[in-house]
C-alpha positions in Angstrom: -16.1 26.6 7.6 -15.7 23.9 10.3 -16.2 20.3 9.1 -18.0 18.0 11.6 -16.4 14.7 12.5 -17.5 11.3 13.6 -16.6 9.8 16.9 -13.5 8.2 15.3 -12.4 11.7 14.2 -13.1 11.1 10.5 -14.5 14.3 8.9 -18.0 14.1 7.6 -18.8 16.4 4.7 -22.5 17.2 4.1 -23.8 16.0 0.7 -24.5 19.5 -0.4 -20.8 20.3 0.1 -19.3 17.0 -1.0 -20.9 16.8 -4.5 -21.9 20.5 -4.9 -25.3 21.7 -3.9 -27.3 19.6 -6.4 -30.6 21.2 -5.5 -29.4 24.7 -5.9 -27.8 23.8 -9.2 -31.0 22.3 -10.4 -32.9 25.4 -9.3 -30.5 27.5 -11.4 -31.1 25.3 -14.4 -34.8 25.6 -13.9 -34.5 29.4 -14.1 -33.8 29.2 -17.8 -37.3 30.5 -18.4 -36.3 33.8 -16.6 -33.6 34.5 -19.2 -34.8 35.8 -22.6 -31.6 34.8 -24.4 -31.8 31.3 -23.0 -35.4 30.9 -24.0 -34.8 32.1 -27.5 -31.7 29.9 -27.8 -33.6 26.9 -26.5 -36.5 27.6 -29.0 -34.1 27.7 -31.9 -32.4 24.5 -30.9 -35.6 22.7 -30.3 -36.9 23.8 -33.7 -33.9 22.3 -35.5 -33.9 19.2 -33.3 -37.6 18.7 -34.2 -36.9 19.4 -37.9 -34.1 16.9 -37.9 -36.1 14.2 -36.1 -39.1 14.7 -38.4 -37.2 15.2 -41.6 -38.3 11.8 -43.1 -41.9 12.7 -42.5 -42.0 16.4 -43.3 -39.5 16.8 -46.1 -41.5 17.2 -49.3 -39.0 15.2 -51.4 -36.2 12.8 -50.9 -33.0 14.8 -50.4 -31.3 13.5 -53.5 -34.4 13.4 -55.8 -34.0 15.4 -59.0 -36.8 17.5 -60.5 -35.6 18.0 -64.1 -38.6 20.3 -64.8 -37.3 22.7 -62.1 -33.8 23.1 -63.7 -35.0 26.0 -65.9 -36.8 27.8 -63.0 -35.0 26.8 -59.7 -36.4 29.8 -57.7 -38.9 29.3 -54.8 -42.4 28.2 -55.9 -45.4 26.4 -54.7 -43.8 23.0 -55.6 -40.5 23.9 -54.0 -40.9 26.4 -51.2 -37.2 27.2 -50.9 -36.4 26.5 -54.6 -34.1 23.9 -56.0 -30.4 23.7 -56.5 -28.4 23.4 -59.7 -29.3 19.7 -60.0 -33.0 20.2 -59.4 -32.9 18.9 -55.8 -35.4 20.5 -53.4 -33.5 22.8 -51.0 -36.0 22.6 -48.2 -35.7 18.8 -48.1 -31.9 19.0 -48.2 -31.8 21.6 -45.4 -34.0 19.4 -43.2 -32.0 16.3 -43.9 -28.7 18.2 -43.4 -29.9 19.2 -39.9 -29.8 15.5 -38.9 -26.1 15.3 -39.8 -25.1 18.6 -38.1 -27.1 17.8 -34.9 -25.4 14.4 -34.7 -21.8 15.2 -35.5 -21.5 18.5 -33.6 -22.8 17.4 -30.2 -21.0 14.0 -30.3 -17.8 15.8 -31.1 -18.3 18.2 -28.2 -19.2 15.3 -25.9 -16.0 13.4 -26.9 -13.9 16.6 -26.4 -15.5 17.2 -23.0 -14.8 13.6 -21.8 -11.2 13.6 -23.1 -10.5 17.2 -22.1 -12.0 16.7 -18.6 -9.9 13.6 -17.9 -6.7 15.4 -19.0 -7.5 18.6 -17.1 -8.4 16.7 -13.9 -5.2 14.7 -14.1 -3.0 17.7 -14.7 -4.7 19.9 -12.1 -4.8 17.3 -9.4 -1.3 15.7 -9.7 0.6 18.8 -10.9 4.3 18.4 -11.2 5.7 16.4 -14.2 2.3 15.0 -15.1 0.9 18.5 -15.3 3.8 19.7 -17.4 3.6 16.8 -19.9 -0.2 17.3 -20.4 0.0 21.0 -20.7 2.8 20.9 -23.3 1.0 18.2 -25.3 -2.1 20.5 -25.4 0.1 23.4 -26.4 1.5 21.3 -29.3 -2.0 20.5 -30.6 -3.2 24.1 -30.2 -0.1 25.4 -32.0 -1.3 24.0 -35.4 -3.6 26.0 -37.6 -6.8 24.1 -37.1 -8.1 24.2 -40.7 -4.8 22.9 -42.0 -4.8 20.2 -39.3 -8.4 19.2 -40.4 -7.3 19.0 -44.0 -4.3 16.9 -43.3 -6.1 14.4 -41.1 -9.3 14.1 -43.2 -7.2 13.9 -46.4 -5.3 10.9 -44.9 -8.1 9.1 -43.2 -11.0 10.1 -45.5 -14.1 12.3 -45.0 -16.8 10.6 -42.9 -19.0 11.5 -40.0 -16.8 9.3 -37.6 -13.6 10.9 -38.8 -15.0 14.4 -38.5 -16.1 13.6 -34.9 -12.6 12.3 -34.2 -10.7 15.3 -35.6 -13.0 17.8 -33.8 -12.6 15.8 -30.5 -8.8 15.8 -30.9 -8.5 19.6 -31.6 -11.1 20.8 -29.0 -10.1 18.6 -26.1 -6.9 20.6 -25.3 -9.0 23.8 -24.8 -11.4 22.0 -22.5 -8.5 20.5 -20.7 -7.1 23.9 -19.9 -10.4 25.1 -18.5 -10.9 22.0 -16.3 -7.2 22.1 -15.2 -7.6 25.7 -13.9 -10.8 24.8 -12.1 -9.2 21.7 -10.6 -6.2 23.6 -9.3 -8.6 25.8 -7.4 -11.0 23.1 -6.2 -8.4 20.7 -5.0 -7.7 23.0 -2.1 -11.3 23.0 -0.9 -12.2 21.5 2.4 -14.4 18.8 1.0 -11.5 17.5 -1.0 -9.3 17.4 2.1 -12.0 15.6 3.9 -12.2 13.0 1.1 -8.4 12.4 1.3 -8.7 11.9 5.1 -11.5 9.4 4.5 -9.0 7.4 2.3 -10.8 8.0 -1.0 -8.8 7.2 -4.2 -7.6 10.0 -6.4 -9.9 8.9 -9.2 -12.9 9.1 -6.8 -11.8 12.6 -5.7 -11.4 13.8 -9.2 -14.7 12.4 -10.6 -17.0 12.7 -7.6 -15.6 15.6 -5.6 -14.0 18.0 -8.1 -15.7 17.4 -11.5 -19.3 18.0 -10.3 -18.3 21.3 -8.9 -16.8 22.3 -12.2 -19.8 21.4 -14.3 -21.3 24.9 -14.5 -18.4 26.5 -16.6 -18.0 23.2 -18.5 -21.7 23.2 -19.6 -21.5 26.8 -20.7 -18.4 26.1 -22.7 -19.9 23.0 -24.3 -22.9 25.1 -25.5 -20.5 27.6 -27.1 -18.3 24.8 -28.5 -21.3 23.1 -30.1 -22.0 26.3 -32.0 -18.4 26.5 -33.1 -18.5 22.9 -34.3 -21.6 23.7 -36.5 -19.5 26.5 -38.2 -16.5 24.1 -38.6 -18.6 21.4 -40.1 -20.0 23.9 -42.5 -16.5 25.2 -43.3 -15.3 21.6 -43.9 -18.2 21.0 -46.3 -17.5 24.3 -48.1 -13.8 23.3 -48.5 -14.9 19.9 -49.9 -13.5 17.8 -47.1 -16.8 17.4 -45.2 -19.3 14.6 -45.5 -19.0 12.9 -48.9 -21.8 13.5 -51.4 -24.6 12.9 -52.0 -25.4 13.2 -48.2 -27.0 16.6 -47.5 -24.4 18.9 -45.9 -25.1 22.6 -45.3 -21.6 23.6 -46.1 -21.5 21.4 -49.1 -24.7 22.9 -50.4 -23.1 26.4 -50.2 -20.0 25.0 -52.0 -22.0 23.4 -54.8 -23.9 26.6 -55.6 -21.3 29.3 -54.7 -20.6 30.2 -58.3 -24.3 30.8 -58.9 -25.0 33.2 -56.1 -25.1 36.2 -58.4 -27.9 34.6 -60.4 -29.7 32.4 -57.9 -28.7 33.6 -54.4 -31.3 31.4 -52.7 -29.3 28.3 -53.4 -26.6 29.3 -50.9 -28.7 31.7 -48.8 -30.9 29.2 -47.1 -28.1 26.8 -46.0 -26.1 29.8 -44.7 -29.2 30.9 -42.8 -29.6 27.5 -41.3 -26.0 27.4 -40.1 -26.2 30.9 -38.7 -29.5 30.3 -36.8 -28.3 27.2 -35.1 -25.0 28.9 -34.1 -27.0 31.8 -32.7 -29.2 29.4 -30.8 -26.3 27.7 -29.0 -24.7 31.1 -28.3 -27.9 32.6 -26.8 -28.3 29.5 -24.6 -24.7 29.9 -23.3 -25.4 33.6 -22.6 -28.6 32.7 -20.8 -26.8 30.0 -18.7 -24.3 32.7 -17.6 -27.2 35.1 -16.7 -28.8 32.5 -14.4 -25.5 31.9 -12.7 -24.8 28.4 -14.0 -21.3 29.4 -14.6 -20.6 29.7 -10.9 
């Protein structure tokens, strides 16, 4: 494709080429309603976001309130729709409050990993050479560790808290995103609009952030949806292993851990937190599938 030039001979790249066709990309995003998986996924996610936001208003009980009268009969009833746990705490209230934690920690960890991974991937793919080699090998070192053991080591040393969980998830997921962005950058750096930006005298930072990154956003957004679902599972697994959020904060994985030994007698205590984790993961996965269907990956 020929690139027009000014009278001084400096190439002029149309805005739709320079930053990606923003209007076409927005139209693709608007086509979510045409994809059934995306609609279902969005519906599930919106449900849990609304439940988390309204938890203080709609939760029937405080999350840590004990109903001693329910200890003898913890099964679902008119007073406790999803029953109570082994300490007499209302499961519905704890599930609603637990959604606030999951929907804060998981997206923030994905956002942190996306920012760090994108910067590493852009730098490696754009400069190549020694810089590329160092970044790729550093990513390989992090990815070579078994993630669960790495989580346990870091959280055991620094302590379990929402901030530390976000940090450890960012650290372990950034190398994966860096690999994705690096591969896209290697391809996009040869495009004509990048060559035109170099001829205009734009800085490497400008080229990476304004010319290359916007054109890699489609695959990155799809991956972020999937990775948010993965983080929901990981947060639940950390809680089940006892290295998630410290009690008494409601934690879906911790709720399963606390009642795991009682599943044969009162399965509802672990069933409902597991169902919450599964439904939210399915929602993010369906959204990612829908985004692929509408062509956002391209």
